C-alpha positions as MATLAB code, in Angstrom:
seq = 'MSKITIPNQIIRALWLLEKEGFPAYIVGGSLRDALLGNQPHDWDITTPALPDKMLGIFTAAGYTTIPTGIAHGTVTVLIDHTPIECTTYRIDGEYTDARHPDEVRFTDRIADDLARRDFTVNAMACRLPHIAKWSGTEPAFSCGVTVSVDELEIVDLYGGREDLRRGIIRCVGDPSTRLTEDALRILRGIRFCVQLGFAPDPATEQALLDCRDGLAHISVERIATELIRTLESPGPCADGLLLMSRTRLWKYVLPEIENGNISKYFKSQKMLLHAVDRLPCDATKRIALLLCGAGEIGAKAACRRLKLSNRLTEAVTAYVGAIDRPCPATEPETRRYMAELEEYAEGALFVAAACHADEKEAYEAALKRVAGIRARGDCLAICDLAVDGQTLMHELGLRGREVGEMLAKLLDVVLEDETKNEKEILLQIAGGM';
ca = [
     -72.621   -4.523  -59.246;
     -71.421   -7.196  -61.694;
     -70.490   -6.246  -65.213;
     -69.764   -8.087  -68.433;
     -67.503   -7.057  -71.292;
     -68.761   -7.815  -74.783;
     -66.078   -7.854  -77.504;
     -66.252   -5.417  -80.396;
     -66.876   -8.201  -82.922;
     -69.980   -9.350  -81.046;
     -71.219   -5.765  -80.701;
     -70.934   -5.328  -84.467;
     -72.906   -8.502  -85.201;
     -75.637   -7.523  -82.731;
     -75.815   -3.980  -84.104;
     -76.071   -5.088  -87.721;
     -79.061   -7.288  -86.907;
     -80.729   -4.755  -84.608;
     -80.497   -1.843  -87.039;
     -82.333   -3.988  -89.595;
     -85.154   -4.473  -87.105;
     -84.237   -7.922  -85.778;
     -83.828   -8.337  -81.994;
     -80.454   -9.955  -81.350;
     -79.647  -11.791  -78.137;
     -76.484  -13.229  -76.661;
     -77.535  -16.721  -75.643;
     -76.520  -19.980  -74.010;
     -73.097  -20.788  -72.601;
     -71.629  -17.399  -73.502;
     -74.146  -15.597  -71.293;
     -73.793  -18.229  -68.572;
     -70.033  -17.744  -68.402;
     -70.323  -13.949  -68.499;
     -72.798  -13.954  -65.612;
     -70.344  -16.102  -63.649;
     -67.675  -13.462  -64.176;
     -65.720  -15.508  -66.727;
     -64.858  -14.226  -70.177;
     -66.545  -16.534  -72.719;
     -64.380  -18.212  -75.333;
     -67.232  -18.347  -77.845;
     -70.236  -16.076  -78.197;
     -73.522  -17.253  -79.702;
     -76.302  -15.013  -80.961;
     -79.958  -15.820  -81.563;
     -82.421  -13.722  -83.538;
     -85.735  -14.051  -85.376;
     -83.985  -13.181  -88.664;
     -84.143  -16.113  -91.055;
     -80.844  -17.600  -92.277;
     -81.042  -16.088  -95.760;
     -81.754  -12.679  -94.253;
     -78.735  -12.974  -91.940;
     -76.524  -13.955  -94.863;
     -77.695  -10.867  -96.727;
     -77.154   -8.512  -93.777;
     -73.634   -9.687  -93.003;
     -72.549   -9.996  -96.635;
     -73.792   -6.463  -97.383;
     -71.650   -5.231  -94.490;
     -68.600   -6.799  -96.128;
     -68.159   -9.829  -93.867;
     -67.489  -13.411  -94.860;
     -70.350  -15.722  -93.984;
     -70.444  -19.495  -93.780;
     -73.749  -21.403  -93.933;
     -72.531  -23.675  -91.127;
     -75.841  -25.309  -90.323;
     -78.221  -23.310  -92.428;
     -80.829  -26.076  -92.509;
     -81.026  -25.714  -88.731;
     -80.899  -21.934  -88.844;
     -77.216  -21.342  -88.084;
     -75.002  -18.924  -89.981;
     -71.391  -18.208  -89.022;
     -70.077  -14.701  -89.680;
     -66.362  -13.874  -89.541;
     -65.682  -10.467  -88.022;
     -61.999   -9.638  -87.586;
     -61.234  -13.357  -88.019;
     -63.577  -14.192  -85.114;
     -66.278  -16.750  -85.985;
     -69.671  -15.879  -84.498;
     -72.584  -18.296  -84.734;
     -75.946  -16.637  -85.292;
     -79.013  -18.866  -85.165;
     -82.650  -18.213  -85.952;
     -85.119  -18.845  -83.111;
     -86.316  -22.390  -83.633;
     -88.502  -25.183  -82.340;
     -87.075  -28.703  -82.520;
     -89.106  -31.622  -83.808;
     -88.944  -35.217  -82.610;
     -85.580  -36.806  -81.757;
     -86.006  -40.329  -83.101;
     -82.252  -41.041  -83.185;
     -81.600  -39.839  -79.603;
     -79.219  -37.206  -80.961;
     -80.676  -34.812  -83.571;
     -84.163  -33.415  -84.161;
     -85.830  -34.873  -87.235;
     -86.821  -31.345  -88.250;
     -86.707  -27.796  -86.986;
     -89.255  -25.026  -87.397;
     -88.323  -21.378  -87.241;
     -90.262  -19.119  -84.914;
     -90.390  -15.433  -84.020;
     -90.597  -16.079  -80.249;
     -87.437  -16.321  -78.220;
     -89.386  -18.181  -75.552;
     -89.849  -21.057  -78.016;
     -86.114  -21.183  -78.666;
     -85.131  -21.193  -74.987;
     -87.660  -23.957  -74.240;
     -85.708  -26.440  -76.406;
     -82.365  -25.963  -74.627;
     -80.738  -28.500  -72.329;
     -80.043  -26.968  -68.903;
     -81.427  -23.886  -67.205;
     -78.012  -22.221  -66.956;
     -77.776  -22.476  -70.762;
     -81.355  -21.351  -71.395;
     -80.923  -17.636  -70.827;
     -80.549  -14.800  -73.324;
     -79.703  -11.115  -73.031;
     -80.118   -8.082  -75.254;
     -78.330   -4.745  -75.134;
     -80.892   -1.985  -74.627;
     -81.131    0.703  -77.308;
     -78.376   -0.862  -79.446;
     -80.414   -0.275  -82.607;
     -80.509    3.473  -81.845;
     -76.738    3.863  -81.568;
     -75.887    6.683  -83.930;
     -73.269    6.889  -86.624;
     -71.821    4.161  -88.708;
     -70.985    0.664  -87.571;
     -69.843    0.692  -83.933;
     -66.129    0.159  -83.448;
     -64.973   -0.190  -79.873;
     -61.458   -1.563  -79.745;
     -61.955   -2.947  -76.251;
     -65.600   -3.889  -76.634;
     -68.377   -2.641  -74.392;
     -68.617   -3.127  -70.645;
     -72.115   -2.989  -69.227;
     -73.697   -3.644  -65.873;
     -75.705   -6.847  -65.710;
     -78.585   -4.759  -64.360;
     -78.642   -2.806  -67.621;
     -79.146   -5.906  -69.743;
     -82.511   -7.103  -70.941;
     -82.196  -10.689  -69.675;
     -84.701  -13.378  -70.600;
     -84.593  -16.103  -67.951;
     -87.737  -18.220  -68.069;
     -86.429  -21.270  -66.180;
     -84.537  -19.902  -63.199;
     -81.075  -20.121  -64.725;
     -79.663  -17.199  -62.750;
     -80.860  -18.694  -59.484;
     -79.334  -22.047  -60.441;
     -76.053  -20.254  -61.149;
     -76.236  -18.737  -57.679;
     -76.988  -22.126  -56.088;
     -74.416  -24.044  -58.166;
     -77.022  -26.362  -59.687;
     -77.260  -28.107  -63.057;
     -80.948  -28.654  -63.808;
     -82.697  -29.691  -66.993;
     -85.132  -27.379  -68.727;
     -88.556  -28.926  -68.220;
     -88.822  -32.667  -67.615;
     -85.299  -34.115  -67.174;
     -86.057  -37.490  -68.736;
     -87.563  -35.841  -71.807;
     -84.557  -33.545  -72.215;
     -81.996  -36.336  -71.870;
     -83.923  -38.805  -74.010;
     -84.146  -36.290  -76.855;
     -80.364  -36.041  -77.103;
     -78.442  -38.577  -75.020;
     -75.201  -36.622  -75.432;
     -76.726  -34.156  -72.953;
     -76.054  -36.783  -70.291;
     -72.297  -36.370  -70.693;
     -72.624  -32.636  -71.257;
     -74.370  -32.410  -67.897;
     -71.446  -34.212  -66.250;
     -69.008  -31.863  -67.990;
     -70.847  -28.755  -66.835;
     -70.795  -30.063  -63.268;
     -67.019  -30.456  -63.485;
     -66.312  -27.240  -65.397;
     -68.444  -25.075  -63.143;
     -67.967  -26.947  -59.885;
     -71.747  -27.500  -59.745;
     -73.920  -30.461  -58.749;
     -77.043  -31.799  -60.477;
     -80.378  -31.283  -58.806;
     -81.893  -34.611  -57.585;
     -84.346  -34.977  -60.479;
     -81.632  -34.362  -63.066;
     -79.252  -36.831  -61.401;
     -81.973  -39.475  -61.377;
     -82.595  -38.832  -65.084;
     -78.873  -39.239  -65.816;
     -79.194  -42.733  -64.360;
     -82.556  -43.583  -65.923;
     -81.635  -42.383  -69.426;
     -78.053  -43.687  -69.550;
     -78.792  -46.419  -72.110;
     -79.420  -43.677  -74.649;
     -75.647  -43.322  -74.867;
     -75.617  -46.537  -76.877;
     -76.878  -44.398  -79.775;
     -74.055  -41.846  -79.472;
     -70.911  -42.199  -81.582;
     -67.703  -43.072  -79.762;
     -66.103  -39.936  -81.202;
     -68.695  -37.753  -79.449;
     -68.279  -39.687  -76.218;
     -64.498  -39.327  -76.410;
     -64.771  -35.584  -77.025;
     -66.951  -35.086  -73.951;
     -64.620  -37.231  -71.828;
     -61.585  -35.225  -72.929;
     -63.306  -31.884  -72.337;
     -64.382  -33.053  -68.891;
     -60.915  -34.230  -67.914;
     -59.336  -31.017  -69.196;
     -61.612  -28.840  -67.100;
     -59.762  -26.673  -64.584;
     -60.277  -27.425  -60.943;
     -61.259  -30.654  -59.164;
     -62.573  -33.422  -61.378;
     -63.253  -36.261  -58.934;
     -66.788  -35.216  -57.940;
     -67.890  -35.312  -61.570;
     -66.262  -38.705  -62.106;
     -67.966  -40.047  -58.977;
     -71.234  -38.730  -60.395;
     -70.541  -40.856  -63.475;
     -70.153  -43.838  -61.157;
     -73.403  -43.140  -59.304;
     -75.285  -42.839  -62.585;
     -73.542  -45.923  -64.067;
     -72.171  -44.155  -67.105;
     -68.747  -45.806  -67.237;
     -70.258  -48.705  -69.188;
     -70.540  -46.348  -72.173;
     -67.411  -44.295  -71.574;
     -64.619  -46.408  -70.054;
     -65.962  -49.819  -69.063;
     -62.381  -50.775  -68.196;
     -62.676  -48.971  -64.857;
     -65.808  -50.747  -63.657;
     -65.457  -52.387  -60.257;
     -63.365  -55.516  -60.427;
     -60.894  -54.064  -62.903;
     -59.141  -51.519  -60.682;
     -55.370  -51.210  -60.522;
     -53.582  -52.853  -57.615;
     -52.580  -49.371  -56.483;
     -56.178  -48.488  -55.528;
     -58.475  -50.318  -53.162;
     -61.639  -49.069  -54.812;
     -62.983  -47.197  -57.801;
     -63.625  -44.236  -55.520;
     -59.938  -44.051  -54.580;
     -58.948  -44.200  -58.246;
     -61.303  -41.375  -59.202;
     -60.076  -39.173  -56.370;
     -56.497  -39.799  -57.515;
     -57.288  -38.081  -60.833;
     -57.140  -34.742  -59.032;
     -53.470  -35.370  -58.204;
     -52.710  -34.846  -61.892;
     -52.591  -31.654  -63.969;
     -55.741  -30.847  -65.960;
     -54.476  -32.882  -68.876;
     -56.754  -35.438  -70.518;
     -53.940  -37.727  -71.692;
     -52.462  -38.203  -68.225;
     -55.884  -38.536  -66.627;
     -57.073  -41.124  -69.156;
     -53.892  -43.102  -68.521;
     -54.568  -43.096  -64.782;
     -58.173  -44.182  -65.297;
     -56.946  -47.044  -67.486;
     -54.012  -48.094  -65.301;
     -55.848  -51.240  -64.205;
     -56.307  -52.370  -67.803;
     -52.581  -52.754  -68.425;
     -50.675  -51.578  -71.456;
     -52.579  -53.756  -73.943;
     -55.990  -52.961  -72.450;
     -55.278  -49.235  -72.327;
     -54.285  -49.216  -75.988;
     -57.421  -51.166  -76.910;
     -59.596  -48.688  -74.996;
     -58.028  -45.747  -76.824;
     -58.564  -47.485  -80.145;
     -62.190  -48.189  -79.268;
     -62.760  -44.498  -78.542;
     -60.937  -43.621  -81.778;
     -58.535  -41.345  -79.950;
     -55.674  -39.894  -81.960;
     -52.570  -41.995  -82.581;
     -50.489  -39.536  -80.571;
     -52.804  -39.605  -77.556;
     -53.036  -43.398  -77.756;
     -49.259  -43.737  -77.883;
     -48.843  -41.459  -74.872;
     -51.504  -43.214  -72.792;
     -49.976  -46.596  -73.611;
     -46.498  -45.365  -72.640;
     -47.734  -43.898  -69.359;
     -49.616  -47.043  -68.369;
     -46.678  -49.238  -69.353;
     -44.340  -47.243  -67.112;
     -46.439  -47.293  -63.933;
     -44.671  -50.348  -62.477;
     -41.174  -49.006  -63.181;
     -39.200  -47.990  -60.081;
     -38.987  -44.245  -59.553;
     -35.522  -43.148  -60.784;
     -33.532  -42.050  -57.749;
     -30.276  -40.744  -59.258;
     -29.240  -38.708  -62.288;
     -27.939  -41.798  -64.189;
     -31.192  -43.646  -63.435;
     -33.181  -40.609  -64.512;
     -31.274  -40.317  -67.801;
     -31.868  -44.013  -68.514;
     -35.569  -43.557  -67.726;
     -35.698  -40.592  -70.110;
     -33.753  -42.421  -72.803;
     -36.255  -45.282  -72.757;
     -39.451  -43.202  -72.514;
     -38.192  -40.278  -74.613;
     -40.841  -37.511  -74.829;
     -43.172  -39.380  -72.481;
     -40.847  -39.406  -69.461;
     -42.382  -36.460  -67.603;
     -45.955  -37.594  -68.189;
     -45.129  -41.127  -67.092;
     -43.683  -39.800  -63.833;
     -46.795  -37.705  -63.167;
     -49.110  -40.677  -63.725;
     -46.937  -43.027  -61.673;
     -46.812  -40.473  -58.853;
     -50.620  -40.438  -58.750;
     -50.538  -44.221  -58.310;
     -47.726  -44.218  -55.747;
     -49.033  -41.549  -53.378;
     -46.708  -42.720  -50.605;
     -43.695  -41.859  -52.793;
     -44.749  -38.303  -53.592;
     -41.465  -36.685  -52.581;
     -39.397  -39.181  -54.590;
     -41.388  -38.472  -57.745;
     -41.221  -34.718  -57.213;
     -37.437  -35.009  -56.949;
     -37.322  -37.136  -60.102;
     -39.370  -34.561  -62.033;
     -36.939  -31.833  -60.947;
     -34.021  -33.932  -62.198;
     -35.796  -34.466  -65.513;
     -36.285  -30.703  -65.893;
     -32.622  -30.111  -65.153;
     -31.466  -32.747  -67.607;
     -33.710  -31.309  -70.333;
     -32.410  -27.791  -69.613;
     -28.764  -28.901  -69.826;
     -29.357  -30.884  -72.998;
     -27.740  -34.071  -71.694;
     -27.161  -36.891  -74.151;
     -30.166  -39.239  -74.123;
     -29.936  -40.912  -77.529;
     -27.318  -42.255  -79.911;
     -27.779  -39.227  -82.146;
     -26.647  -37.024  -79.229;
     -23.285  -38.788  -78.834;
     -20.104  -36.855  -79.600;
     -19.149  -39.602  -82.073;
     -21.116  -41.209  -84.879;
     -20.876  -44.359  -86.949;
     -18.680  -42.784  -89.604;
     -16.168  -41.717  -86.931;
     -16.040  -45.214  -85.455;
     -15.456  -46.778  -88.877;
     -12.756  -44.286  -89.791;
     -10.920  -44.180  -86.449;
     -11.374  -47.751  -85.213;
     -12.072  -49.730  -88.362;
     -15.448  -51.014  -87.116;
     -17.859  -52.404  -89.688;
     -21.477  -53.511  -89.993;
     -23.166  -54.666  -86.811;
     -20.096  -53.704  -84.773;
     -20.838  -50.030  -85.326;
     -24.391  -50.169  -83.946;
     -23.364  -52.324  -81.002;
     -20.513  -49.953  -80.096;
     -22.756  -46.874  -80.309;
     -25.235  -48.568  -77.928;
     -22.429  -49.322  -75.469;
     -21.140  -45.766  -75.630;
     -24.628  -44.394  -75.004;
     -24.816  -46.593  -71.911;
     -21.519  -45.111  -70.721;
     -22.730  -41.540  -71.262;
     -26.087  -42.143  -69.596;
     -24.121  -43.177  -66.546;
     -21.710  -40.229  -66.741;
     -22.600  -37.274  -68.971;
     -19.098  -35.794  -68.670;
     -17.749  -38.595  -70.859;
     -19.664  -37.398  -73.906;
     -16.574  -36.006  -75.648;
     -15.119  -37.333  -78.885;
     -11.630  -38.224  -77.625;
     -12.911  -39.819  -74.433;
     -15.472  -41.929  -76.301;
     -12.910  -43.068  -78.882;
     -10.565  -44.060  -76.098;
     -13.320  -46.011  -74.353;
     -14.399  -47.673  -77.609;
     -10.820  -48.619  -78.426;
     -10.435  -50.343  -75.098;
     -13.612  -52.435  -75.412;
];
């Protein structure tokens, strides 16, 4: 018999609403994850209580409240530093911008609220039986409450539990209507397939294809966020990326990987997308691999277009730029590689290894050498040398440009042989040059 554990903070929020006469349901992705046996990261609550009423209830109990999206019925309450979103049952109006409803109307029927949600696995809600009758003051369970799923009052009007069992992502109601209302749901559907290891039902997959042009109305920041969350999902990613190919979504996400612009290391887009699963679940490395055919300049331009952070852009550009470098085969070669790529050395080796599948063992050996060099603290930069510019000027009388040139030469010596990074040895070498 499956069970779910509900944290104390969530229990308190539910209880406060219930004791005031407002049914309070755990809803959406939090319930989906709990039913799958995974502990949710975020818990969402829905209730017929209007926003102002919720603010009053939580404030009276001594909790900080934030009117996060009060116009749309959402209040965030902080309980033990945990933010919990509580939203009034609502009915969405028209979506004329393909992203947000023009208006929302509050309702006292949970069925109305579930009908507006995107996918069946997210359109379920559950209520704890008899929570309003719990005696005493505010419940305080340090480890939360563990209940059997069979004890919960679950509202599942669209077959979400069965779709969880079958591993299916299916739109609530007509798929084209759902995806046209908010085009970001197209990429969310892909992400859920990857995160959960599910597949879309045929009608939903067809709607992903038919409604794809709606993504033209979505901001690049939102698109980038969904791409990153998809690529960071644990487990295999290739099936979801191939789904993006079948539904022709790359045009709006990463047009650089459309057929005809694939790296020389892959014979087809399919091979490239499968190669993503050779990498850790890290969006930066995976984006770099997807962009390897665009070259260093193209990869940087793609990151800029998606308005990715400067740090992520710099890393992706470094990884792509290093793909054609030979795999370092010795410790001196590895130190030189690390000296040039600095903090990006390990990531560059991972991405290159995914491109050079026939050299897997060589790259694994190189990564081990990198780890060893990092652990030992070998000299990899001029600032790590046992001598500095002041020492060279004082001991050898060097001046101006001579100092910088000599430090560069000494670094080259030490990269070749770490044991020479001692003051007297380096001064002797410098004096003989």
